[in-house]
N, C-alpha and C positions, 0 to 999 in steps of 0.2 A: 571860752567860746564868748564872741562878741554879743552883748545883749541887742536884740533888735526891739525898736519902739513899736508897740502893739499898733498903735494908731497910724504910723507910717506904712507898716506892714499890710495893713487891711486897704489903705488908700493905694498902694503901689498894686496889690492884687487886683483890686476893682478895676483900675485903668487897664491892666493886662486882660481882664475878662471882657473889655469893652473892645479891645484889639491888641493882640499880642505882637503885632508888628511895630507898635510904638517904640522907638529908640530910647537908649538911656538918656540922651540929651533932650528928648521932647517930654519924657517923664519928669526929668529934673526941672525943666521950665515950668511945666504944668503944676508940679507940687511944691515948688520954690524951695527945693533943697539941692545939695550938691549931687553931682553924677556919681561920685564915690559912695554916698549914702545909697543911691537908687541901686548901683551895682551890688553893693553889700547885700541889700534886701532881696534882690531877684536872685542872687547865689544862695541866700539863705533858704527862700521858698523852693528852690529846686533841690538842694542838697538835704533838705529835711523833708522831701516828698510831699510838700503841699501841692506842688505842681509836678505832675508824673508824665506829662505829655502834651501835645498840641493837636489840634483838629479845627474843623470849620464847621459852620452852621449853613445848611443849605435849604433852599425852598423845595419842599417835595412835590408840588404842583408842577412848578417849571421843569423838574427833572423827570416828572411823570413816574414817580416812585410810587411803589404800593407797599404798604406797611403790614406786616404780619406779626401776630403774637402767637407763640406756641407753648401751651401749657403741658408738661410731661410729668408722668408718674414714674418715680424711679424707687429702687430699693437702695437702702444705705450701703449695701455691699456691692454697689455697681460703681465704683468711681471711675472706671474705664468709660462708662457712658458720658459723664460729664467732660472727661478729656476729649472724647470725640466731638462733643457739641462746642467745645472751645476752638475747635478748628474751623467752625463755621465763620463766615463773615457776618457775625451778629453784632448789633449795637448794644446789647445788654444780655446778661445772662445771670439770673438771680436764683439763688434758692429760696423758697417761700413755704409758708406754713398753710396747710389745707389739704384738699383732696389731691391735689397735684404739688409735686415738691420742687418743680423748676419751671421758670417761664423765661422765653428768650424773645428778643425782638429782632425781626429781620427786615431788611429792605429788598425788594426786588423790582426789576424793570419790565418784565414781561411773563407772559404765561410760561415760556420756555424756562425761565428761573424758577417760577413757582413750581412746576413739574418736577424739576430737578432737585428742589428743596425737599419735596415730599418723598421722593424716591430714597433720598439720603435718611429721612427721619423713618421712614418704613423699614429700611434695612436696619437701622440701630434698634428699633423697637422689636424687631423679630428676634434679636438676640437677648433683649431685656426680659426681666421678670414680669412685668405688669403688662408690657405691651399696650400701654394706653396713653393717648394724648389727645389734645383737642386743639383747633385752629381758631383764633379770634382774628377776623378780617376787618380791617380798618377801612371804613367807608369814606370818612373825611378826617383830616387833621386840622383842629383848631389852633393847637399850640403845641410847639416841640422845642425842647432845650431852653424854655423860657421865653420863645419869640413865638408871636400870634402870626397865623397865616391866613390869607383869604383865598378860597377856591377861585380859580380863574381858568378861563378857557385858553389862554395862550400857554406856550410850552416852549422849552428850549430844544433847538434842533442840534444836539451835540453828537459828534461822533465818538469812535472807540477811543480816540485820544483824549477827548474832553471827559469822558466817564472815567479813564484811568487817571488822569490828573486829580479828579475828584476822590478818587479811591486813595490815592498817595497822600493827599492833603489831610484826609480823615484819620490817617493812621501814622502820626509823626511822633517822633521820640521826645526825650526832654528838651532837646535843642531842635526848633523847627527848621525844616529843610529850606535851603536857598533854591532860587530857581536854577543854578548850575547843577545842584544835586538832583532836583526833580528831573531835568533833562536827562542827566546820567542814568537815573533809574528808568525812565521811559525807554532810552536806547537799550538798556540791557534787557527790557522786556520786548525788543523788537519793534519798538515805536520811534520811528526816525523824527527827532524835533531838536532844534538848537536851544540854547539858553534864552535868547530874545524871543524865540518863538513860544517858548514855555511861559515867559513873562507875560507876552502879549494875550495869551489864551486865558491866563488867570485874570488878568485886567479886564478882558472883556466879560467874563463870567461874573465878576465884582459889578460892572456897570449894569450888566443885564438883570441883576437881582438874584441869579442863581446862588452866588456866595453871599451869604447875609453877614457873615462875621468870622473872625479869625480868632479862636479862644483857646487858652490853656486848657487841659483836663486836670482835674483834681482828685485828691484822695478823700473820699467822702468820711472816713473813719476819723480823720484829723479835725474835721469841722464838725463832728459829733451830730450828723443828721442821720435821722432815720427815715427809710424809704418805704412808702405804702403804694400798693395798687388799688385804687378806690373805684369801684363800679357803682354809677348812679343811674336810677331809674326816675324819669320824670313824665309827664304828659307827652306822648309822641308828637304832638302838634306844637310843643315847645321846645324840643331838642335844641334846634339851631338858635333861637333867640337865647335860651338860658346859657348855653355853651359860649356863645360870641359875646353877649353883653353882661354876663356875670362871672361865670367860672373861670373863663380865660383871664379875667382881671385879678384873680387871686394869685398873690405871689408865691404861695406855698404849692400851687399846681403848676408843676414845670412842664408836662405834657398833658394833652387833652385830645382825645379822639372820639369819633362817632363809629360804633361798631354795629353789627347786625345783630347783637345778643338781646336777651330780655332787658338786661340792665344796659340801655343803649349808648351810655357814656363811659369810657375808661379813662381815668386820670392817674397820672403819677404824681405822688405827693410827697414833699420833703418837709419835715418838721424837726425841731430839736429834740423832742422826746415824745413818748406814748402820750403823755399827758397833753402836751401841745397839740397832738394830732386829735385827741378827743375834744379839746376846745375848739379846735378847727371845724370839726364836725358839727359840734352844737351851733357854732356860728352860722354853717350852711343852713341847718334846719331852721334856724331863727331869723333868717334873712328876709323872709317873706316870699321867696320863690317856692314854686310848688314841687319839691322834692318828694317823691313818693317813697323811695327807699334807696338804701346804699348797702354795699357789701364791701368789706375790706380785707385785702391780704397783706401781711407783712412780709416784706423781704428781709430774710435773716442772713443772707450770704450772698454777697456780691461778687461773682466770680471774675468779672471784668472791672479792674479797679479804676480804669480811666474813664471818669464821668465828666459831665458839663453840669457846673453849678451855677446859674445865674448870679450875677454880682449883687442883686438885692437881697440874697440869703446870706452873704458873708457879714 
């Protein structure tokens, strides 16, 4: 097998993480190497499962999306429950250590979808051994997938076709869909739209800030990153200030949410090791901000392997 230069591999990967739509020619010009070298590296990244899919990062406020985390207590002898949960349209599903054994993240648009999710969970729990779960309702999104967001009054007035395009773009395979393929998928789902029509809608969503970025999904195991759910308690009067001006700026914090829990901030943290995580926690406490307490949950099994890793962590 042809050896791949590590430095070039990282450079190409970082460029793709900024926008996977960059062509081989554009990458070659930017990195000052031949198109053949770029193509070799891209193929290597895909064939060796560094890249395992493609997705988009969207603005949750413009889409008026509500984020829910659901912690579930399961029995090791209930693999069927995990299989059923994997059928949900969730953005993450992790095995964790603690009182609960699973945590999943779901995006919903309205109360009808919320009630539908609860009915499905209740039905599953009725068949389970422990029958125990809890909801963590997100009140505000400060940061998601490495991108910071500001709460805003305006929102996108998308129709069903628009939301369907978002859904398609969020769940792409190893090769991203062309607008012709997107048009064909929509038509197969009884949404009548041409290829130019699909292109125009995507372009409008980019210009409106609904779609923030086009990124490949990566295999976290290859990059040897450890995932933690970190609950943070600070003075209630300072939640907003600390979240925006300090925590959101930390590169290891990939997601950051305000919740209605006693520990009012929930962060998803990636580090290279448990030791690095301990150093990160010490850094937080020694930063001078008024952190009252933290509570950490280790993710031990990532059921959905397609994740977004910000280029700054590569």
